[in-house]
DSSP file (Angstrom, degrees, kcal/mol; ACC not computed):
  #  RESIDUE AA STRUCTURE BP1 BP2  ACC     N-H-->O    O-->H-N    N-H-->O    O-->H-N    TCO  KAPPA ALPHA  PHI   PSI    X-CA   Y-CA   Z-CA
    1    1 A M              0   0    0      0, 0.0    29,-0.1     0, 0.0    30,-0.0   0.000 360.0 360.0 360.0 146.0  -13.3   19.3   51.5
    2    2 A P        -     0   0    0      0, 0.0    27,-2.3     0, 0.0     2,-0.3  -0.336 360.0-126.9 -73.2 154.8  -15.7   16.4   51.8
    3    3 A K  E     -A   28   0A   0     25,-0.2    56,-2.3    27,-0.1     2,-0.3  -0.771  26.0-169.7 -99.3 145.4  -15.5   13.3   49.7
    4    4 A F  E     -AB  27  58A   0     23,-2.9    23,-2.6    -2,-0.3     2,-0.3  -0.971  15.9-141.4-133.0 151.1  -18.4   12.0   47.7
    5    5 A S  E     -AB  26  57A   0     52,-2.7    52,-2.5    -2,-0.3     2,-0.3  -0.837  21.7-164.9-102.9 149.2  -19.3    9.0   45.7
    6    6 A F  E     -AB  25  56A   0     19,-2.9    19,-2.0    -2,-0.3     2,-0.4  -0.972  15.4-169.5-135.4 154.2  -21.3    9.1   42.5
    7    7 A T  E     -AB  24  55A   0     48,-1.8    48,-2.7    -2,-0.3     2,-0.5  -0.992   8.9-168.7-133.8 127.3  -23.1    6.8   40.3
    8    8 A A  E     -AB  23  54A   0     15,-3.3    15,-2.4    -2,-0.4     2,-0.3  -0.977   7.8-166.0-122.6 127.6  -24.3    7.9   36.8
    9    9 A E  E     +     0   0A   0     44,-2.4    43,-0.9    -2,-0.5    42,-0.4  -0.754  60.3  18.5-108.5 154.9  -26.7    5.8   34.9
   10   10 A N  E     -     0   0A   0     -2,-0.3    41,-1.7     1,-0.2     2,-0.6   0.933  68.3-179.7  54.9  58.5  -27.7    5.9   31.3
   11   11 A L  E     -AC  21  50A   0     10,-3.4    10,-1.7    -3,-0.2     2,-0.4  -0.832  22.2-137.7 -93.4 120.8  -24.9    7.8   29.7
   12   12 A A  E     -AC  20  49A   0     37,-2.4    37,-2.8    -2,-0.6     2,-0.7  -0.672  13.7-131.8 -82.8 129.8  -25.3    8.3   26.0
   13   13 A D  E     - C   0  48A   0      6,-2.8     6,-0.4    -2,-0.4     3,-0.2  -0.701  17.1-167.1 -76.8 105.8  -22.1    7.8   24.1
   14   14 A T  S    S+     0   0    0     33,-3.0    -1,-0.2    -2,-0.7    34,-0.1   0.682  87.3  52.4 -76.2 -12.9  -21.9   10.9   21.8
   15   15 A L  S    S+     0   0    0     32,-0.6    -1,-0.2     1,-0.3    33,-0.1   0.744 119.0  34.7 -88.7 -26.2  -19.0    9.2   19.8
   16   16 A T  S >  S-     0   0    0     -3,-0.2     3,-1.8     3,-0.1    -3,-0.3  -0.815  89.9-146.5-128.1  86.4  -20.9    6.0   19.2
   17   17 A P  T 3  S+     0   0    0      0, 0.0     3,-0.1     0, 0.0    -3,-0.1  -0.204  81.8  30.2 -59.0 140.7  -24.6    6.9   18.8
   18   18 A G  T 3  S+     0   0    0      1,-0.3     2,-0.4    -5,-0.1    -4,-0.1   0.275  95.8 111.5  95.0 -11.9  -27.0    4.3   20.2
   19   19 A Q    <   -     0   0    0     -3,-1.8    -6,-2.8    -6,-0.4     2,-0.3  -0.763  43.7-175.3 -98.1 138.8  -24.6    3.2   22.9
   20   20 A T  E     +A   12   0A   0     -2,-0.4     2,-0.3    -8,-0.2    -8,-0.2  -0.931   6.2 167.2-129.2 159.7  -25.1    3.8   26.6
   21   21 A T  E     -A   11   0A   0    -10,-1.7   -10,-3.4    -2,-0.3     2,-0.3  -0.855  23.0-125.6-151.4-178.6  -23.1    3.1   29.6
   22   22 A S  E     -     0   0A   0     -2,-0.3     2,-0.3   -12,-0.2   -13,-0.2  -0.916  17.1-162.8-135.6 164.2  -22.8    3.9   33.3
   23   23 A A  E     +A    8   0A   0    -15,-2.4   -15,-3.3    -2,-0.3     2,-0.3  -0.991   7.3 179.4-145.3 150.6  -20.1    5.3   35.5
   24   24 A R  E     +A    7   0A   0     -2,-0.3     2,-0.3   -17,-0.2   -17,-0.2  -0.994  19.6 120.9-149.3 158.7  -19.2    5.5   39.2
   25   25 A G  E     -A    6   0A   0    -19,-2.0   -19,-2.9    -2,-0.3     2,-0.3  -0.983  47.2 -84.7 175.1-165.2  -16.4    6.8   41.3
   26   26 A T  E     +A    5   0A   0     -2,-0.3     2,-0.3   -21,-0.2   -21,-0.2  -0.897  35.9 166.7-125.9 150.6  -15.3    9.2   44.1
   27   27 A L  E     -A    4   0A   0    -23,-2.6   -23,-2.9    -2,-0.3     2,-0.5  -0.977  32.1-118.0-153.7 169.0  -14.4   12.8   44.1
   28   28 A T  E     +A    3   0A   0     -2,-0.3     2,-0.3   -25,-0.2   -25,-0.2  -0.945  41.7 154.2-111.6 135.3  -13.8   15.7   46.5
   29   29 A A        -     0   0    0    -27,-2.3    -2,-0.1    -2,-0.5     6,-0.1  -0.990  52.8-114.5-157.9 158.5  -16.1   18.8   46.3
   30   30 A S  S    S-     0   0    0     -2,-0.3    -1,-0.1   -29,-0.1     3,-0.1   0.702  97.0  -4.0 -73.4 -20.0  -17.3   21.6   48.5
   31   31 A S  S  > S-     0   0    0    -29,-0.1     4,-2.5     1,-0.1     5,-0.2  -0.981  75.5 -99.7-161.4 166.5  -21.0   20.4   48.4
   32   32 A P  H  > S+     0   0    0      0, 0.0     4,-2.0     0, 0.0     5,-0.1   0.875 123.0  54.1 -60.3 -35.3  -23.2   17.7   46.7
   33   33 A Q  H  > S+     0   0    0      2,-0.2     4,-2.3     1,-0.2     5,-0.2   0.905 109.9  46.4 -66.2 -40.5  -24.4   20.3   44.1
   34   34 A A  H  > S+     0   0    0      1,-0.2     4,-2.7     2,-0.2    -1,-0.2   0.923 110.4  52.6 -66.1 -41.7  -20.8   21.1   43.2
   35   35 A A  H  X S+     0   0    0     -4,-2.5     4,-2.4     1,-0.2    -2,-0.2   0.905 109.3  50.0 -59.0 -42.0  -19.9   17.4   43.0
   36   36 A K  H  X S+     0   0    0     -4,-2.0     4,-2.5     2,-0.2    -1,-0.2   0.929 111.0  48.4 -60.3 -48.5  -22.8   16.9   40.6
   37   37 A K  H  X S+     0   0    0     -4,-2.3     4,-2.9     1,-0.2     5,-0.2   0.902 111.9  50.2 -62.7 -40.6  -21.8   19.7   38.3
   38   38 A T  H  X S+     0   0    0     -4,-2.7     4,-2.0     2,-0.2    -1,-0.2   0.903 111.0  48.3 -63.3 -40.8  -18.2   18.4   38.3
   39   39 A V  H  X S+     0   0    0     -4,-2.4     4,-2.5     2,-0.2    -2,-0.2   0.923 112.6  48.9 -64.1 -45.3  -19.3   14.9   37.4
   40   40 A E  H  X S+     0   0    0     -4,-2.5     4,-2.3     1,-0.2    -2,-0.2   0.948 112.9  47.0 -60.8 -51.3  -21.6   16.2   34.5
   41   41 A R  H  X S+     0   0    0     -4,-2.9     4,-1.8     1,-0.2    -1,-0.2   0.880 113.8  48.2 -59.7 -39.5  -18.8   18.4   33.2
   42   42 A S  H  X S+     0   0    0     -4,-2.0     4,-0.7    -5,-0.2    -1,-0.2   0.896 111.1  49.3 -67.8 -40.9  -16.3   15.6   33.3
   43   43 A L  H ><>S+     0   0    0     -4,-2.5     5,-2.3     1,-0.2     3,-0.9   0.916 112.0  48.5 -69.7 -41.7  -18.6   13.1   31.7
   44   44 A R  H ><5S+     0   0    0     -4,-2.3     3,-1.2     1,-0.3    -1,-0.2   0.832 106.9  56.3 -66.9 -30.8  -19.3   15.6   28.8
   45   45 A S  H 3<5S+     0   0    0     -4,-1.8    -1,-0.3     1,-0.2    -2,-0.2   0.684 106.6  51.3 -73.5 -17.0  -15.7   16.3   28.3
   46   46 A R  T <<5S-     0   0    0     -3,-0.9    -1,-0.2    -4,-0.7    -2,-0.2   0.332 128.5 -95.8-100.0   1.1  -15.2   12.5   27.8
   47   47 A G  T < 5S+     0   0    0     -3,-1.2   -33,-3.0     1,-0.3   -32,-0.6   0.685  85.1 123.5  94.6  20.3  -18.0   12.3   25.1
   48   48 A Y  E   < -C   13   0A   0     -5,-2.3    -1,-0.3   -35,-0.2   -35,-0.2  -0.965  46.0-155.9-121.0 131.9  -20.9   11.2   27.3
   49   49 A E  E     -C   12   0A   0    -37,-2.8   -37,-2.4    -2,-0.4     2,-0.3  -0.906  23.1-127.9-106.3 111.7  -24.2   13.0   27.7
   50   50 A P  E     +C   11   0A   0      0, 0.0   -39,-0.2     0, 0.0   -40,-0.1  -0.415  40.0 159.8 -61.9 120.5  -26.0   12.2   31.0
   51   51 A T        +     0   0    0    -41,-1.7   -40,-0.2   -42,-0.4   -41,-0.2   0.462  61.7  44.6-114.0  -8.7  -29.5   11.1   30.2
   52   52 A G  S    S-     0   0    0    -43,-0.9     2,-0.2   -42,-0.4   -42,-0.1  -0.315 102.6 -50.6-117.4-161.0  -30.3    9.4   33.4
   53   53 A D        -     0   0    0     -2,-0.1   -44,-2.4   -45,-0.0     2,-0.5  -0.499  36.0-157.2 -79.5 145.5  -29.8   10.0   37.1
   54   54 A I  E     -B    8   0A   0    -46,-0.2     2,-0.5    -2,-0.2   -46,-0.2  -0.976  15.9-158.1-118.9 115.5  -26.6   11.0   38.7
   55   55 A T  E     -B    7   0A   0    -48,-2.7   -48,-1.8    -2,-0.5     2,-0.4  -0.841   7.1-167.2-102.5 126.2  -26.6   10.1   42.3
   56   56 A I  E     +B    6   0A   0     -2,-0.5   -50,-0.2   -50,-0.2   -20,-0.0  -0.931  11.1 173.8-113.7 127.7  -24.2   11.8   44.7
   57   57 A T  E     -B    5   0A   0    -52,-2.5   -52,-2.7    -2,-0.4     2,-0.2  -0.959  35.5-108.5-129.8 147.5  -23.7   10.3   48.3
   58   58 A P  E      B    4   0A   0      0, 0.0   -54,-0.3     0, 0.0   -52,-0.0  -0.502 360.0 360.0 -72.1 149.1  -21.3   11.4   51.0
   59   59 A K              0   0    0    -56,-2.3   -55,-0.2    -2,-0.2   -33,-0.0   0.424 360.0 360.0-105.9 360.0  -18.4    9.1   51.6
């Protein structure tokens, strides 16, 4: 499976309202769309709501 890099901007912290952050990393997924869905799900499970762009690029 291909590797992708991601950058997520303007993540709202649901545990500390009013706080925002960003995240970046790498992951393996079958397609860029699958990578984006995985990143969104992972961020939400950690208490962050994506309110900005999530950029996925091949690694």
